[in-house]
DOKE-382562 format. One record per residue (C-alpha): x, y, z; residue number from 1. Coordinates in steps of 0.1 Angstrom, whole numbers, plus 2048, in hexadecimal, padded with zeros to 3 digits. Layout:
BEGIN
<site x="X" y="Y" z="Z" i="NUM"/>
...
//
This chain:
BEGIN
<site x="034" y="A21" z="CA5" i="1"/>
<site x="02B" y="A2B" z="C81" i="2"/>
<site x="043" y="A21" z="C65" i="3"/>
<site x="053" y="A3C" z="C51" i="4"/>
<site x="042" y="A42" z="C31" i="5"/>
<site x="056" y="A37" z="C13" i="6"/>
<site x="05A" y="A53" z="BFA" i="7"/>
<site x="061" y="A4A" z="BD6" i="8"/>
<site x="075" y="A60" z="BC1" i="9"/>
<site x="060" y="A71" z="BA6" i="10"/>
<site x="069" y="A69" z="B82" i="11"/>
<site x="075" y="A88" z="B70" i="12"/>
<site x="05B" y="A94" z="B56" i="13"/>
<site x="065" y="A94" z="B33" i="14"/>
<site x="070" y="AB5" z="B25" i="15"/>
<site x="055" y="ACA" z="B16" i="16"/>
<site x="05D" y="ACC" z="AF1" i="17"/>
<site x="04A" y="AEC" z="AEF" i="18"/>
<site x="05E" y="AFC" z="B0B" i="19"/>
<site x="073" y="B1B" z="B02" i="20"/>
<site x="094" y="B06" z="B08" i="21"/>
<site x="08A" y="AEB" z="AF1" i="22"/>
<site x="07E" y="B04" z="AD6" i="23"/>
<site x="0A0" y="B17" z="ADA" i="24"/>
<site x="0B7" y="AF8" z="AD6" i="25"/>
<site x="0B3" y="AF5" z="AB0" i="26"/>
<site x="0B6" y="B1B" z="AAA" i="27"/>
<site x="0D5" y="B1C" z="AC1" i="28"/>
<site x="0E5" y="B01" z="AAC" i="29"/>
<site x="0DD" y="B15" z="A8C" i="30"/>
<site x="0EB" y="B35" z="A9C" i="31"/>
<site x="10B" y="B22" z="AA5" i="32"/>
<site x="10E" y="B15" z="A82" i="33"/>
<site x="10C" y="B37" z="A72" i="34"/>
<site x="122" y="B46" z="A8D" i="35"/>
<site x="13D" y="B2C" z="A83" i="36"/>
<site x="139" y="B36" z="A5E" i="37"/>
<site x="13E" y="B5A" z="A68" i="38"/>
<site x="15D" y="B51" z="A7D" i="39"/>
<site x="16B" y="B3A" z="A61" i="40"/>
<site x="167" y="B4A" z="A3E" i="41"/>
<site x="176" y="B2C" z="A2E" i="42"/>
<site x="15A" y="B17" z="A3B" i="43"/>
<site x="141" y="B30" z="A2F" i="44"/>
<site x="151" y="B30" z="A0C" i="45"/>
<site x="14E" y="B0A" z="A0A" i="46"/>
<site x="12A" y="B0B" z="A12" i="47"/>
<site x="123" y="B27" z="9FA" i="48"/>
<site x="135" y="B15" z="9DE" i="49"/>
<site x="122" y="AF4" z="9E5" i="50"/>
<site x="101" y="B06" z="9E8" i="51"/>
<site x="107" y="B18" z="9C7" i="52"/>
<site x="110" y="AF8" z="9B4" i="53"/>
<site x="0F1" y="AE5" z="9C2" i="54"/>
<site x="0DB" y="B04" z="9BA" i="55"/>
<site x="0E8" y="B06" z="996" i="56"/>
<site x="0E2" y="AE0" z="991" i="57"/>
<site x="0BF" y="AE2" z="99E" i="58"/>
<site x="0B6" y="B00" z="989" i="59"/>
<site x="0C9" y="AF8" z="96A" i="60"/>
<site x="0A9" y="AF5" z="955" i="61"/>
<site x="0A0" y="B19" z="95E" i="62"/>
<site x="0C3" y="B28" z="95B" i="63"/>
<site x="0D0" y="B16" z="93C" i="64"/>
<site x="0C8" y="B2C" z="91C" i="65"/>
<site x="0CE" y="B0E" z="905" i="66"/>
<site x="0C8" y="AE9" z="903" i="67"/>
<site x="0E9" y="AD9" z="911" i="68"/>
<site x="0E9" y="ABE" z="8F8" i="69"/>
<site x="0DE" y="AD0" z="8DA" i="70"/>
<site x="0FA" y="AD5" z="8C1" i="71"/>
<site x="0FA" y="AF0" z="8A7" i="72"/>
<site x="117" y="AEE" z="88E" i="73"/>
<site x="112" y="B12" z="884" i="74"/>
<site x="11D" y="B1E" z="8A7" i="75"/>
<site x="13F" y="B0A" z="8A4" i="76"/>
<site x="157" y="B16" z="8C0" i="77"/>
<site x="148" y="B38" z="8C5" i="78"/>
<site x="15B" y="B4D" z="8DF" i="79"/>
<site x="148" y="B59" z="8FF" i="80"/>
<site x="12E" y="B74" z="8F7" i="81"/>
<site x="10D" y="B81" z="902" i="82"/>
<site x="0FC" y="B66" z="8ED" i="83"/>
<site x="112" y="B4A" z="8FB" i="84"/>
<site x="120" y="B55" z="91D" i="85"/>
<site x="13B" y="B38" z="91C" i="86"/>
<site x="13D" y="B34" z="8F7" i="87"/>
<site x="135" y="B14" z="8E5" i="88"/>
<site x="149" y="AF4" z="8E0" i="89"/>
<site x="155" y="AE1" z="8C0" i="90"/>
<site x="131" y="AD3" z="8BA" i="91"/>
<site x="121" y="AF5" z="8BF" i="92"/>
<site x="111" y="AED" z="8E0" i="93"/>
<site x="10F" y="B0A" z="8FA" i="94"/>
<site x="129" y="B05" z="914" i="95"/>
<site x="118" y="B19" z="92E" i="96"/>
<site x="0F8" y="B03" z="92C" i="97"/>
<site x="10D" y="AE4" z="92F" i="98"/>
<site x="121" y="AF1" z="94C" i="99"/>
<site x="103" y="AF8" z="962" i="100"/>
<site x="0F3" y="AD6" z="957" i="101"/>
<site x="113" y="AC2" z="960" i="102"/>
<site x="10E" y="AC3" z="986" i="103"/>
<site x="0EE" y="AB0" z="982" i="104"/>
<site x="103" y="A91" z="976" i="105"/>
<site x="122" y="A97" z="98A" i="106"/>
<site x="111" y="A9E" z="9AB" i="107"/>
<site x="0F9" y="A81" z="9A7" i="108"/>
<site x="114" y="A68" z="99F" i="109"/>
<site x="12B" y="A76" z="9BB" i="110"/>
<site x="111" y="A77" z="9D7" i="111"/>
<site x="101" y="A56" z="9CE" i="112"/>
<site x="124" y="A43" z="9CB" i="113"/>
<site x="131" y="A54" z="9EC" i="114"/>
<site x="112" y="A4B" z="A00" i="115"/>
<site x="113" y="A27" z="9F6" i="116"/>
<site x="137" y="A24" z="9FE" i="117"/>
<site x="133" y="A35" z="A1F" i="118"/>
<site x="115" y="A1F" z="A29" i="119"/>
<site x="127" y="9FF" z="A1F" i="120"/>
<site x="14A" y="A08" z="A2C" i="121"/>
<site x="13E" y="A16" z="A4D" i="122"/>
<site x="129" y="9F9" z="A55" i="123"/>
<site x="146" y="9E0" z="A4C" i="124"/>
<site x="15E" y="9F5" z="A5E" i="125"/>
<site x="149" y="9F7" z="A7E" i="126"/>
<site x="145" y="9D1" z="A7F" i="127"/>
<site x="169" y="9CC" z="A78" i="128"/>
<site x="175" y="9E4" z="A93" i="129"/>
<site x="15B" y="9D7" z="AAD" i="130"/>
<site x="165" y="9B3" z="AA9" i="131"/>
<site x="18B" y="9BA" z="AA6" i="132"/>
<site x="193" y="9AA" z="AC7" i="133"/>
<site x="177" y="990" z="AC9" i="134"/>
<site x="177" y="96B" z="AC3" i="135"/>
<site x="190" y="95A" z="AAB" i="136"/>
<site x="179" y="957" z="A8E" i="137"/>
<site x="171" y="97C" z="A92" i="138"/>
<site x="195" y="986" z="A91" i="139"/>
<site x="19A" y="973" z="A72" i="140"/>
<site x="17D" y="982" z="A61" i="141"/>
<site x="188" y="9A5" z="A6C" i="142"/>
<site x="1AC" y="99D" z="A5E" i="143"/>
<site x="19C" y="991" z="A3D" i="144"/>
<site x="188" y="9B0" z="A39" i="145"/>
<site x="1A5" y="9C7" z="A40" i="146"/>
<site x="1BC" y="9B4" z="A28" i="147"/>
<site x="1A2" y="9B5" z="A0D" i="148"/>
<site x="1A0" y="9DC" z="A11" i="149"/>
<site x="1C6" y="9DD" z="A0E" i="150"/>
<site x="1C4" y="9CA" z="9EE" i="151"/>
<site x="1AA" y="9E2" z="9E1" i="152"/>
<site x="1BE" y="A01" z="9EB" i="153"/>
<site x="1DD" y="9F3" z="9DC" i="154"/>
<site x="1D0" y="9FB" z="9B9" i="155"/>
<site x="1D1" y="A1F" z="9AC" i="156"/>
<site x="1AF" y="A2D" z="9B2" i="157"/>
<site x="1AA" y="A3B" z="990" i="158"/>
<site x="1B5" y="A1C" z="97E" i="159"/>
<site x="19F" y="A07" z="993" i="160"/>
<site x="181" y="A1C" z="98B" i="161"/>
<site x="189" y="A1A" z="966" i="162"/>
<site x="18A" y="9F4" z="969" i="163"/>
<site x="168" y="9F3" z="97C" i="164"/>
<site x="158" y="A08" z="961" i="165"/>
<site x="167" y="9F1" z="947" i="166"/>
<site x="156" y="9D3" z="958" i="167"/>
<site x="135" y="9E4" z="95F" i="168"/>
<site x="133" y="9F7" z="93E" i="169"/>
<site x="133" y="A1C" z="939" i="170"/>
<site x="118" y="A2F" z="948" i="171"/>
<site x="10C" y="A43" z="967" i="172"/>
<site x="103" y="A24" z="97B" i="173"/>
<site x="126" y="A15" z="973" i="174"/>
<site x="137" y="A35" z="97F" i="175"/>
<site x="123" y="A35" z="9A0" i="176"/>
<site x="12D" y="A10" z="9A7" i="177"/>
<site x="151" y="A18" z="99F" i="178"/>
<site x="151" y="A36" z="9B7" i="179"/>
<site x="140" y="A22" z="9D2" i="180"/>
<site x="157" y="A05" z="9CF" i="181"/>
<site x="178" y="A18" z="9D0" i="182"/>
<site x="16C" y="A2D" z="9ED" i="183"/>
<site x="161" y="A10" z="A04" i="184"/>
<site x="184" y="A09" z="A12" i="185"/>
<site x="187" y="A2E" z="A1D" i="186"/>
<site x="168" y="A2C" z="A33" i="187"/>
<site x="16F" y="A09" z="A3F" i="188"/>
<site x="191" y="A13" z="A4C" i="189"/>
<site x="184" y="A35" z="A5A" i="190"/>
<site x="167" y="A26" z="A6D" i="191"/>
<site x="17C" y="A08" z="A7A" i="192"/>
<site x="196" y="A1F" z="A89" i="193"/>
<site x="17B" y="A33" z="A9A" i="194"/>
<site x="169" y="A15" z="AA7" i="195"/>
<site x="189" y="A07" z="AB6" i="196"/>
<site x="189" y="A24" z="ACD" i="197"/>
<site x="164" y="A28" z="AD3" i="198"/>
<site x="15E" y="A05" z="ADD" i="199"/>
<site x="174" y="A0A" z="AFB" i="200"/>
<site x="15D" y="A25" z="B09" i="201"/>
<site x="14A" y="A1E" z="B29" i="202"/>
<site x="128" y="A23" z="B1B" i="203"/>
<site x="12F" y="A07" z="B01" i="204"/>
<site x="13A" y="9F1" z="B1D" i="205"/>
<site x="11C" y="9FA" z="B31" i="206"/>
<site x="104" y="9F1" z="B14" i="207"/>
<site x="116" y="9CF" z="B11" i="208"/>
<site x="112" y="9C8" z="B36" i="209"/>
<site x="0ED" y="9D3" z="B33" i="210"/>
<site x="0E7" y="9B7" z="B1B" i="211"/>
<site x="0E6" y="9CA" z="AF9" i="212"/>
<site x="0EE" y="9B7" z="ADB" i="213"/>
<site x="10C" y="9BD" z="AC5" i="214"/>
<site x="0F8" y="9CC" z="AA9" i="215"/>
<site x="0E6" y="9E2" z="AC0" i="216"/>
<site x="106" y="9EF" z="AD1" i="217"/>
<site x="115" y="9F5" z="AB0" i="218"/>
<site x="0F7" y="A06" z="AA0" i="219"/>
<site x="0EE" y="A1B" z="ABF" i="220"/>
<site x="10D" y="A23" z="AD1" i="221"/>
<site x="12C" y="A1B" z="ABC" i="222"/>
<site x="125" y="A28" z="A99" i="223"/>
<site x="113" y="A48" z="AA2" i="224"/>
<site x="131" y="A53" z="AB8" i="225"/>
<site x="14A" y="A49" z="A9D" i="226"/>
<site x="138" y="A5D" z="A81" i="227"/>
<site x="149" y="A80" z="A82" i="228"/>
<site x="168" y="A77" z="A6E" i="229"/>
<site x="152" y="A63" z="A55" i="230"/>
<site x="13B" y="A81" z="A50" i="231"/>
<site x="159" y="A97" z="A49" i="232"/>
<site x="167" y="A7E" z="A30" i="233"/>
<site x="145" y="A7B" z="A20" i="234"/>
<site x="145" y="A9F" z="A15" i="235"/>
<site x="169" y="A9E" z="A0A" i="236"/>
<site x="162" y="A7D" z="9F6" i="237"/>
<site x="145" y="A8D" z="9E3" i="238"/>
<site x="15C" y="AA7" z="9D6" i="239"/>
<site x="176" y="A8D" z="9CE" i="240"/>
<site x="15C" y="A77" z="9BD" i="241"/>
<site x="152" y="A94" z="9A7" i="242"/>
<site x="176" y="A97" z="99C" i="243"/>
<site x="179" y="A71" z="997" i="244"/>
<site x="158" y="A72" z="981" i="245"/>
<site x="167" y="A8E" z="96C" i="246"/>
<site x="187" y="A7B" z="969" i="247"/>
<site x="176" y="A5B" z="95D" i="248"/>
<site x="162" y="A70" z="944" i="249"/>
<site x="182" y="A81" z="939" i="250"/>
<site x="192" y="A60" z="92E" i="251"/>
<site x="172" y="A54" z="91E" i="252"/>
<site x="169" y="A3B" z="939" i="253"/>
<site x="14D" y="A4E" z="94B" i="254"/>
<site x="12D" y="A60" z="940" i="255"/>
<site x="124" y="A5A" z="91B" i="256"/>
<site x="125" y="A79" z="905" i="257"/>
<site x="114" y="A90" z="8FE" i="258"/>
<site x="106" y="A8F" z="921" i="259"/>
<site x="112" y="AB1" z="932" i="260"/>
<site x="12E" y="AA8" z="94A" i="261"/>
<site x="14C" y="ABC" z="954" i="262"/>
<site x="166" y="AA1" z="94C" i="263"/>
<site x="15A" y="A99" z="929" i="264"/>
<site x="157" y="ABE" z="922" i="265"/>
<site x="17A" y="AC5" z="92C" i="266"/>
<site x="185" y="AA6" z="917" i="267"/>
<site x="173" y="AB2" z="8F8" i="268"/>
<site x="181" y="AD6" z="8FB" i="269"/>
<site x="1A4" y="AD3" z="907" i="270"/>
<site x="1B2" y="ACC" z="8E4" i="271"/>
<site x="1A6" y="AEF" z="8D7" i="272"/>
<site x="1B9" y="B01" z="8F3" i="273"/>
<site x="1D9" y="B01" z="8DD" i="274"/>
<site x="1C5" y="B12" z="8C1" i="275"/>
<site x="1B8" y="B2D" z="8D9" i="276"/>
<site x="196" y="B1F" z="8E0" i="277"/>
<site x="199" y="B1B" z="905" i="278"/>
<site x="177" y="B1F" z="910" i="279"/>
<site x="167" y="AFC" z="90A" i="280"/>
<site x="17E" y="AED" z="924" i="281"/>
<site x="188" y="B0A" z="93C" i="282"/>
<site x="165" y="B12" z="947" i="283"/>
<site x="15B" y="AEE" z="951" i="284"/>
<site x="17E" y="AEA" z="961" i="285"/>
<site x="178" y="B09" z="976" i="286"/>
<site x="155" y="AFC" z="981" i="287"/>
<site x="163" y="ADA" z="98A" i="288"/>
<site x="180" y="AE9" z="99E" i="289"/>
<site x="168" y="B01" z="9B2" i="290"/>
<site x="151" y="AE3" z="9BA" i="291"/>
<site x="16D" y="ACE" z="9C7" i="292"/>
<site x="17B" y="AEA" z="9DC" i="293"/>
<site x="159" y="AF2" z="9EB" i="294"/>
<site x="153" y="ACE" z="9F5" i="295"/>
<site x="176" y="ACD" z="A05" i="296"/>
<site x="16F" y="AEC" z="A1B" i="297"/>
<site x="14D" y="ADD" z="A25" i="298"/>
<site x="15E" y="ABE" z="A2F" i="299"/>
<site x="177" y="AD1" z="A44" i="300"/>
<site x="159" y="AE3" z="A56" i="301"/>
<site x="147" y="AC3" z="A5C" i="302"/>
<site x="164" y="AB3" z="A6C" i="303"/>
<site x="165" y="AD0" z="A84" i="304"/>
<site x="141" y="AD3" z="A8B" i="305"/>
<site x="13C" y="AAE" z="A8F" i="306"/>
<site x="157" y="AAB" z="AAB" i="307"/>
<site x="149" y="AB5" z="ACD" i="308"/>
<site x="16C" y="ABF" z="ADA" i="309"/>
<site x="175" y="AD4" z="ABD" i="310"/>
<site x="152" y="AE3" z="ABD" i="311"/>
<site x="157" y="AEE" z="AE1" i="312"/>
<site x="179" y="AFE" z="AD8" i="313"/>
<site x="169" y="B10" z="ABA" i="314"/>
<site x="14C" y="B1C" z="AD0" i="315"/>
<site x="164" y="B2C" z="AE8" i="316"/>
<site x="174" y="B41" z="ACC" i="317"/>
<site x="151" y="B4D" z="AC0" i="318"/>
<site x="145" y="B6C" z="AD0" i="319"/>
//
């Protein structure tokens, strides 16, 4: 009697990256993104404003008709005209050139400060949330970190930022440090709250049973699935950081003059409004407001697109 032949299951072959389905995955995601923008005009407006501000910042040397830091006393407070589209300020510098150069400073400070705070705060928040119910010393460490965050958030953000700039000295790097420091508790709390729910998922328990280390579980399974709210907050915080940078410069604790920066421009021009020269502060104020508004709309869209459940709901409404 012959023994039955043992048939081993064949391993599935890896998907062909050149197959039509693989090639169509990225374009389909792009088509979905643009379909969302067509369906949600506010999202499209946000991306348009942010793209415009970034493009203006990159092309400022080409667009600007004058040197943004070159003063000409003969052009003292000239009103908007064909020669000076947004007029001149009290030192004779062209307001239009300074307005389109300002995003280079403001966006650089805001993006660097926000990314640093998001990286540090998210990592600490993930560790704190993952070890929330661990051994006794881990609970003590988690409680210490959260109480430290409470202390930091007890101070008014703007006053705290001014104090940090006073400690580190006035300049771009000091403003970046101040923005990063005041934003860390936001990402710490946000990531911790997400990790507290994600760590209970079965795939996390399966990874633990399989023998994966804590850092591996946090880096490969916990943090990637807890990121959607953090990504949304990231975009919103960039706009808020631009506003904080302008506020610090407005009170003289930010970027050193005559560096083109929206806050310092508003501060140097607002006193002339009462005498009728409104343009040195109104135009930078409008640019600042539109930039913050654009980033807030982008943040709202990222929050929707990064959430699988909300993305499925949105996909059902798009024809």
